[in-house]
DSSP file (Angstrom, degrees, kcal/mol; ACC not computed):
  #  RESIDUE AA STRUCTURE BP1 BP2  ACC     N-H-->O    O-->H-N    N-H-->O    O-->H-N    TCO  KAPPA ALPHA  PHI   PSI    X-CA   Y-CA   Z-CA
    1    1 A M              0   0    0      0, 0.0     2,-0.4     0, 0.0     0, 0.0   0.000 360.0 360.0 360.0 133.4   93.2  110.1  124.9
    2    2 A V        -     0   0    0      3,-0.0     2,-0.3     0, 0.0     0, 0.0  -0.853 360.0-131.1-107.5 134.4   92.6  110.3  121.1
    3    3 A A        -     0   0    0     -2,-0.4     0, 0.0     1,-0.1     0, 0.0  -0.605  24.4-114.4 -83.8 149.5   92.9  107.4  118.9
    4    4 A E        -     0   0    0     -2,-0.3     2,-0.1     1,-0.1    -1,-0.1  -0.511  36.3-114.6 -76.6 142.8   95.0  107.8  115.8
    5    5 A P        -     0   0    0      0, 0.0     2,-0.5     0, 0.0    -1,-0.1  -0.463  31.5-104.8 -80.0 155.1   92.8  107.5  112.6
    6    6 A F        -     0   0    0     -2,-0.1     2,-0.5     3,-0.0     3,-0.1  -0.672  35.5-165.8 -78.6 125.5   93.5  104.5  110.4
    7    7 A A    >>  -     0   0    0     -2,-0.5     4,-0.7     1,-0.1     3,-0.7  -0.957  15.5-158.7-116.4 120.9   95.4  105.5  107.2
    8    8 A L  H >> S+     0   0    0     -2,-0.5     4,-1.1     1,-0.2     3,-0.9   0.860  93.7  61.8 -65.4 -33.2   95.5  103.0  104.3
    9    9 A G  H 34 S+     0   0    0      1,-0.2     4,-0.4     2,-0.2    -1,-0.2   0.833  97.1  56.5 -61.9 -31.5   98.5  104.8  103.0
   10   10 A S  H <4 S+     0   0    0     -3,-0.7     4,-0.3     1,-0.2    -1,-0.2   0.741 101.9  59.1 -72.5 -25.1  100.5  104.0  106.1
   11   11 A L  H X< S+     0   0    0     -3,-0.9     3,-0.8    -4,-0.7     6,-0.3   0.833 102.7  50.4 -73.5 -32.1   99.8  100.3  105.5
   12   12 A F  T 3< S+     0   0    0     -4,-1.1    -1,-0.2     1,-0.2    -2,-0.2   0.537  97.2  70.0 -83.1  -4.9  101.4  100.2  102.1
   13   13 A Q  T 3  S+     0   0    0     -4,-0.4    -1,-0.2    -3,-0.2    -2,-0.2   0.641  85.9  79.6 -82.7 -13.8  104.6  101.9  103.5
   14   14 A S  S <> S-     0   0    0     -3,-0.8     4,-2.2    -4,-0.3     5,-0.2  -0.675  88.6-122.3 -93.2 153.5  105.6   98.7  105.5
   15   15 A P  H  > S+     0   0    0      0, 0.0     4,-2.6     0, 0.0     5,-0.2   0.926 112.0  51.8 -54.9 -44.2  107.2   95.9  103.6
   16   16 A L  H  > S+     0   0    0      1,-0.2     4,-2.3     2,-0.2     5,-0.1   0.913 108.6  50.6 -66.0 -37.5  104.5   93.4  104.6
   17   17 A G  H  > S+     0   0    0     -6,-0.3     4,-2.1     2,-0.2    -1,-0.2   0.896 111.4  47.7 -63.3 -40.0  101.8   95.7  103.4
   18   18 A R  H  X S+     0   0    0     -4,-2.2     4,-2.1     2,-0.2    -2,-0.2   0.870 111.8  51.7 -64.1 -38.5  103.6   96.2   99.9
   19   19 A L  H  X S+     0   0    0     -4,-2.6     4,-2.6    -5,-0.2    -2,-0.2   0.910 110.9  46.5 -67.8 -42.5  104.0   92.4   99.7
   20   20 A M  H  X S+     0   0    0     -4,-2.3     4,-2.5    -5,-0.2    -2,-0.2   0.903 110.2  53.7 -66.8 -37.6  100.3   91.9  100.4
   21   21 A Y  H  X S+     0   0    0     -4,-2.1     4,-2.3     2,-0.2    -2,-0.2   0.941 112.1  45.1 -59.9 -50.0   99.3   94.6   97.8
   22   22 A Y  H  X S+     0   0    0     -4,-2.1     4,-2.3     1,-0.2    -2,-0.2   0.911 113.7  49.1 -64.6 -46.4  101.4   92.8   95.1
   23   23 A L  H  X S+     0   0    0     -4,-2.6     4,-2.3     1,-0.2    -1,-0.2   0.892 111.7  47.7 -63.1 -40.1  100.2   89.5   95.9
   24   24 A L  H  X S+     0   0    0     -4,-2.5     4,-2.5    -5,-0.2    -1,-0.2   0.878 111.6  51.3 -65.9 -38.8   96.6   90.5   95.9
   25   25 A M  H  X S+     0   0    0     -4,-2.3     4,-2.5    -5,-0.2    -2,-0.2   0.860 108.8  50.6 -63.2 -36.2   97.1   92.3   92.6
   26   26 A L  H  X S+     0   0    0     -4,-2.3     4,-2.1     2,-0.2     5,-0.2   0.927 111.1  48.3 -70.7 -41.2   98.6   89.2   91.1
   27   27 A V  H  X S+     0   0    0     -4,-2.3     4,-2.4     2,-0.2    -2,-0.2   0.946 113.5  48.0 -60.1 -43.3   95.7   87.0   92.3
   28   28 A C  H  X S+     0   0    0     -4,-2.5     4,-2.0     1,-0.2    -2,-0.2   0.943 114.3  45.0 -63.1 -44.9   93.2   89.5   90.9
   29   29 A L  H  X S+     0   0    0     -4,-2.5     4,-2.2     1,-0.2    -1,-0.2   0.788 109.8  56.4 -70.8 -25.8   95.0   89.8   87.5
   30   30 A E  H  X S+     0   0    0     -4,-2.1     4,-3.2     2,-0.2    -1,-0.2   0.924 106.5  49.2 -65.3 -43.6   95.3   86.0   87.3
   31   31 A A  H  X S+     0   0    0     -4,-2.4     4,-1.6     1,-0.2    -2,-0.2   0.885 112.5  48.5 -66.5 -36.5   91.5   85.6   87.7
   32   32 A G  H  X S+     0   0    0     -4,-2.0     4,-2.4     2,-0.2    -1,-0.2   0.917 112.5  48.0 -66.9 -40.5   91.0   88.2   84.9
   33   33 A W  H  X S+     0   0    0     -4,-2.2     4,-3.1     1,-0.2    -2,-0.2   0.936 110.3  50.7 -65.0 -40.7   93.5   86.5   82.7
   34   34 A G  H  X S+     0   0    0     -4,-3.2     4,-1.8     1,-0.2    -1,-0.2   0.873 111.6  49.3 -64.2 -33.7   91.9   83.0   83.4
   35   35 A M  H  X S+     0   0    0     -4,-1.6     4,-2.2     2,-0.2    -1,-0.2   0.900 113.9  46.0 -71.1 -38.2   88.4   84.5   82.5
   36   36 A C  H  X S+     0   0    0     -4,-2.4     4,-2.6     2,-0.2    -2,-0.2   0.898 111.8  50.8 -67.7 -38.0   89.8   86.0   79.2
   37   37 A Y  H  X S+     0   0    0     -4,-3.1     4,-2.4    -5,-0.2    -1,-0.2   0.879 110.7  49.2 -67.3 -36.3   91.6   82.9   78.3
   38   38 A N  H  X S+     0   0    0     -4,-1.8     4,-2.0    -5,-0.2    -1,-0.2   0.919 112.8  46.1 -65.5 -44.6   88.5   80.8   78.8
   39   39 A E  H  X>S+     0   0    0     -4,-2.2     4,-2.9     2,-0.2     5,-0.5   0.871 112.9  51.8 -65.2 -39.4   86.3   83.2   76.7
   40   40 A W  H  X5S+     0   0    0     -4,-2.6     4,-2.5     1,-0.2    -2,-0.2   0.938 112.1  43.5 -68.4 -42.2   89.0   83.3   74.0
   41   41 A R  H  <5S+     0   0    0     -4,-2.4    -1,-0.2    -5,-0.2    -2,-0.2   0.910 118.9  45.7 -68.8 -33.1   89.3   79.5   73.7
   42   42 A A  H  <5S+     0   0    0     -4,-2.0    -2,-0.2    -5,-0.2    -1,-0.2   0.941 131.8  18.0 -76.3 -44.2   85.5   79.1   73.7
   43   43 A R  H  <5S-     0   0    0     -4,-2.9    -3,-0.2    -5,-0.2    -2,-0.2   0.783  83.1-147.8 -98.9 -30.5   84.6   81.9   71.2
   44   44 A G     << +     0   0    0     -4,-2.5     2,-0.2    -5,-0.5    -4,-0.1   0.724  40.2 155.3  66.3  23.4   87.9   82.6   69.4
   45   45 A K     >  -     0   0    0     -6,-0.3     4,-1.2     1,-0.1     3,-0.5  -0.519  50.7-127.4 -85.7 151.7   87.2   86.3   68.9
   46   46 A Q  H  > S+     0   0    0      1,-0.2     4,-2.4     2,-0.2     5,-0.2   0.879 104.6  62.8 -62.2 -44.0   90.0   88.8   68.4
   47   47 A E  H  > S+     0   0    0      1,-0.2     4,-1.6     2,-0.2    -1,-0.2   0.808 102.4  49.3 -55.2 -33.9   88.8   91.1   71.2
   48   48 A Y  H  > S+     0   0    0     -3,-0.5     4,-2.5     2,-0.2    -1,-0.2   0.871 110.0  52.8 -77.2 -34.4   89.3   88.4   73.9
   49   49 A F  H  X S+     0   0    0     -4,-1.2     4,-2.6     1,-0.2    -2,-0.2   0.919 108.2  49.2 -64.0 -41.1   92.8   87.8   72.5
   50   50 A S  H  X S+     0   0    0     -4,-2.4     4,-1.5     1,-0.2    -1,-0.2   0.838 112.0  47.5 -64.5 -35.1   93.6   91.5   72.8
   51   51 A L  H  X S+     0   0    0     -4,-1.6     4,-3.0     2,-0.2     5,-0.2   0.859 111.7  54.9 -68.0 -40.4   92.3   91.6   76.5
   52   52 A L  H  X S+     0   0    0     -4,-2.5     4,-2.3     1,-0.2    -2,-0.2   0.920 106.5  46.9 -61.2 -44.7   94.3   88.4   77.1
   53   53 A A  H  X S+     0   0    0     -4,-2.6     4,-2.3     2,-0.2    -1,-0.2   0.858 112.4  51.7 -72.9 -32.3   97.5   90.0   75.9
   54   54 A A  H  X S+     0   0    0     -4,-1.5     4,-2.4     2,-0.2    -2,-0.2   0.935 110.9  48.2 -58.9 -47.3   96.7   93.2   78.2
   55   55 A F  H  X S+     0   0    0     -4,-3.0     4,-2.9     2,-0.2    -2,-0.2   0.887 110.4  52.8 -61.7 -39.8   96.2   90.9   81.1
   56   56 A S  H  X S+     0   0    0     -4,-2.3     4,-2.7    -5,-0.2    -1,-0.2   0.954 110.5  45.9 -57.8 -52.6   99.4   89.2   80.3
   57   57 A A  H  X S+     0   0    0     -4,-2.3     4,-2.4     1,-0.2    -2,-0.2   0.875 112.0  51.1 -57.2 -39.6  101.3   92.4   80.2
   58   58 A L  H  X S+     0   0    0     -4,-2.4     4,-2.6     2,-0.2     5,-0.3   0.929 110.1  50.5 -65.6 -47.1   99.7   93.6   83.4
   59   59 A L  H  X S+     0   0    0     -4,-2.9     4,-2.8     1,-0.2    -2,-0.2   0.934 111.4  47.0 -56.8 -45.9  100.7   90.3   85.1
   60   60 A I  H  X S+     0   0    0     -4,-2.7     4,-2.6     1,-0.2    -1,-0.2   0.941 112.7  50.7 -62.4 -44.8  104.3   90.5   83.9
   61   61 A A  H  X S+     0   0    0     -4,-2.4     4,-2.2     2,-0.2    -1,-0.2   0.895 111.2  46.7 -56.8 -44.7  104.5   94.2   85.1
   62   62 A R  H  X S+     0   0    0     -4,-2.6     4,-2.4     2,-0.2    -1,-0.2   0.866 112.8  51.5 -68.9 -37.1  103.1   93.4   88.6
   63   63 A G  H  X S+     0   0    0     -4,-2.8     4,-2.3    -5,-0.3    -2,-0.2   0.920 110.8  46.9 -64.3 -41.8  105.6   90.5   88.8
   64   64 A V  H  X S+     0   0    0     -4,-2.6     4,-2.8     2,-0.2    -2,-0.2   0.847 109.9  53.7 -60.4 -38.4  108.3   92.7   87.9
   65   65 A A  H  X S+     0   0    0     -4,-2.2     4,-2.5     2,-0.2    -2,-0.2   0.923 108.8  50.4 -63.2 -44.0  107.1   95.3   90.4
   66   66 A L  H  X S+     0   0    0     -4,-2.4     4,-2.2     1,-0.2     5,-0.2   0.947 112.3  45.4 -60.4 -50.1  107.2   92.6   93.1
   67   67 A V  H  X S+     0   0    0     -4,-2.3     4,-2.1     1,-0.2    -1,-0.2   0.917 113.1  51.3 -63.8 -39.8  110.7   91.6   92.2
   68   68 A T  H  < S+     0   0    0     -4,-2.8    -1,-0.2     1,-0.2    -2,-0.2   0.882 109.1  49.9 -64.8 -36.5  111.7   95.2   92.1
   69   69 A D  H >< S+     0   0    0     -4,-2.5     3,-0.9     1,-0.2    -1,-0.2   0.892 111.8  48.2 -67.6 -36.0  110.2   95.8   95.5
   70   70 A L  H 3< S+     0   0    0     -4,-2.2     3,-0.3     1,-0.3    -2,-0.2   0.813 117.8  41.3 -75.2 -27.9  112.1   92.8   97.0
   71   71 A L  T >< S+     0   0    0     -4,-2.1     3,-1.1    -5,-0.2    -1,-0.3  -0.184  75.8 134.1-107.9  44.0  115.3   93.9   95.5
   72   72 A A  T <  S+     0   0    0     -3,-0.9    -1,-0.2     1,-0.2    -2,-0.1   0.825  73.5  45.2 -65.4 -29.4  114.8   97.6   96.3
   73   73 A G  T 3  S+     0   0    0     -3,-0.3    -1,-0.2    -4,-0.1    -2,-0.1   0.522  94.4  98.7 -94.6  -1.8  118.4   98.1   97.7
   74   74 A G  S X  S-     0   0    0     -3,-1.1     3,-1.2     1,-0.1     4,-0.2  -0.287  86.2-106.9 -83.7 170.8  120.2   96.2   94.9
   75   75 A P  T 3  S+     0   0    0      0, 0.0     3,-0.3     0, 0.0     4,-0.3   0.643 114.6  58.3 -69.1 -16.3  122.0   97.8   91.9
   76   76 A L  T 3> S+     0   0    0      1,-0.2     4,-2.6    -5,-0.1     5,-0.3   0.357  75.0  99.5 -93.1   5.1  119.3   96.6   89.5
   77   77 A A  H <> S+     0   0    0     -3,-1.2     4,-2.1     1,-0.2    -1,-0.2   0.873  82.2  48.0 -65.2 -43.7  116.5   98.5   91.2
   78   78 A G  H  > S+     0   0    0     -3,-0.3     4,-2.4    -4,-0.2    -1,-0.2   0.937 113.4  46.6 -62.1 -50.6  116.5  101.5   88.8
   79   79 A L  H  > S+     0   0    0     -4,-0.3     4,-2.2     1,-0.2    -2,-0.2   0.901 113.3  48.8 -63.6 -40.4  116.6   99.3   85.7
   80   80 A L  H  X S+     0   0    0     -4,-2.6     4,-2.1     2,-0.2    -1,-0.2   0.893 110.0  53.0 -73.0 -34.1  113.7   97.1   87.0
   81   81 A G  H  X S+     0   0    0     -4,-2.1     4,-1.7    -5,-0.3    -2,-0.2   0.924 110.0  47.4 -63.5 -43.3  111.6  100.1   87.9
   82   82 A A  H  X S+     0   0    0     -4,-2.4     4,-1.5     2,-0.2    -2,-0.2   0.840 111.8  49.7 -69.5 -33.2  112.0  101.5   84.5
   83   83 A S  H  X S+     0   0    0     -4,-2.2     4,-2.0     2,-0.2    -1,-0.2   0.842 107.4  56.1 -62.3 -37.7  111.1   98.2   82.9
   84   84 A Q  H  X S+     0   0    0     -4,-2.1     4,-2.1     2,-0.2    -2,-0.2   0.888 107.8  46.6 -61.9 -44.1  108.1   98.0   85.1
   85   85 A M  H  X S+     0   0    0     -4,-1.7     4,-2.4     2,-0.2    -1,-0.2   0.835 111.0  53.4 -71.7 -33.2  106.8  101.5   83.9
   86   86 A L  H  X S+     0   0    0     -4,-1.5     4,-2.3     2,-0.2    -1,-0.2   0.907 110.5  45.4 -63.7 -41.2  107.4  100.4   80.3
   87   87 A L  H  X S+     0   0    0     -4,-2.0     4,-2.1     2,-0.2    -2,-0.2   0.876 111.2  53.8 -73.3 -36.5  105.4   97.3   80.8
   88   88 A D  H  X S+     0   0    0     -4,-2.1     4,-2.0     2,-0.2    -2,-0.2   0.909 110.5  46.7 -60.0 -43.7  102.6   99.2   82.6
   89   89 A M  H  X S+     0   0    0     -4,-2.4     4,-1.6     2,-0.2    -2,-0.2   0.914 110.0  51.7 -68.6 -40.7  102.4  101.6   79.7
   90   90 A A  H  X S+     0   0    0     -4,-2.3     4,-2.5     2,-0.2    -2,-0.2   0.882 111.0  49.7 -60.8 -38.9  102.3   98.8   77.1
   91   91 A A  H  X S+     0   0    0     -4,-2.1     4,-2.3     1,-0.2    -1,-0.2   0.888 109.7  50.2 -69.8 -35.6   99.4   97.1   79.0
   92   92 A L  H  X S+     0   0    0     -4,-2.0     4,-1.4     2,-0.2    -1,-0.2   0.806 109.8  51.0 -68.8 -27.4   97.5  100.3   79.2
   93   93 A V  H  X S+     0   0    0     -4,-1.6     4,-2.1     2,-0.2     3,-0.3   0.949 112.0  47.7 -64.1 -54.0   97.9  100.8   75.5
   94   94 A L  H  < S+     0   0    0     -4,-2.5    -2,-0.2     1,-0.2   -40,-0.2   0.859 111.2  50.3 -61.7 -36.2   96.7   97.3   74.8
   95   95 A L  H  < S+     0   0    0     -4,-2.3    -1,-0.2     1,-0.2    -2,-0.2   0.843 111.8  47.1 -69.2 -31.8   93.8   97.8   77.1
   96   96 A C  H  <        0   0    0     -4,-1.4    -2,-0.2    -3,-0.3    -1,-0.2   0.758 360.0 360.0 -75.9 -27.8   92.8  101.0   75.4
   97   97 A W     <        0   0    0     -4,-2.1    -1,-0.2   -47,-0.1    -2,-0.2   0.520 360.0 360.0 -72.2 360.0   93.2   99.3   72.0
């Protein structure tokens, strides 16, 4: 008898796996946002504000992605998916800047 290999991709195909992914991403991004916010308040430098704006855009994008995934069968799924991609691109531009 041969055991099937564990595939990480198959975990994210299940609804519970995708929910766990989005929640873990939100927790990690929230921690990064909090660190940038603390540094920006303590030092007041512009580069921390830029990172704070990028983390804010990423948090919003992941929140929209979570809502999109929860409403996957609804009529607004296409619109929410497009707005998620737009927010992701804006966050990447802010991070590169």
